[in-house]
N, C-alpha and C positions, 0 to 999 in steps of 0.2 A: 370393169374386170369381172371375167367370169369366175366361177368357183374353181375351175380347173386352172385358170391362170394364177389364181391366189395360192392354190396348192403347189403349183410349180414354183412359184416365187419363194414361198416358205421352205420348200425343199432345198432350193439353191442357197438359201441364207444359212439353213441348218448345216449344209456341207461346208460352206466357207467358214463357219464357226467351228466345226469339228476340225478342220485344218488348222485353223488358228490355234485352238487348244493342243493339238499335237505338236505344233511349233514352239509354243510357250512353255509347255509341260517341264522341260529340263531346268527352266529358270526357278522352279519353286520347291520347297521343302515339305508342304503339307497340302492335303486335299481335305476340304471341309465341305461336307453336305448338310443341308438343312431341308425342310419340307418344301421350301420356296426357291432356294437357290443352290447353285454348286460354285465352289470357290477353289482356287489355287491360291497359296499364300506363303509366305516365308516366316510369318510369325502369328501365332495364335495363342490367345489366353481365353480359357473358358471358366466362368464362375457359375456355380449352381446356387440359385437364390431360392428363397422361401418367403413368401408374403401372403399373409392370411391364409396359410395352408396350401397354397398353390406353388408347386415347384415350377421354376422357369430357369433357362440358360441364358446367360449374357456372354456373347463372344466378342473379342475385339481381335481384329485382323490387321496385319500391317503388311504393306507391300503385296496387294492382291489382285487377282484376275478373276472377273465374274463371268460365268457361263450365262449370258442373257442376249438372245439375238435381237432385242429391241433396244438395247443400250448403245449409243453411238461411240462411247468410250468405255473399254472393258477393264482398263488398269486403273486401280484406285490405291491412293496412298494408305488410307485407314478406313475400315468398315466396322460399324458396331451394329451386331445382330441381337435382338431379343426374340426368344421363342419359347413357347410352351411345348412344342413337339420335339421328337427325337433328333439328335445331333450326332453326326459321324465325323470324327476327325483321325485321319490317317497320315503317318509320317511316310514320306516317299523314300524308296532306297536310294541312297546316295551312289554316285558312280565311283568305281574303283579307279584309283590313280596309278 
């Protein structure tokens, strides 16, 4: 497989992932971004921890979807994330009834 073939393959996978993201977005209440991953989730609990003077974040997500083109299954029942980097949690706007 040439570098051009690999680039074309990765571009196609990324496009499929974006289309899946667009389709599943209405199913979720929160967006969570870490330095390594992007999640859609319906439940998020974040605890700020301090151990030996180092602050870190522990996140527990329930009913989540993970943006990761290398995962065969992106829907996950429970996710635990521990990170020393920034975390962004946003509540998505609800739909008007």
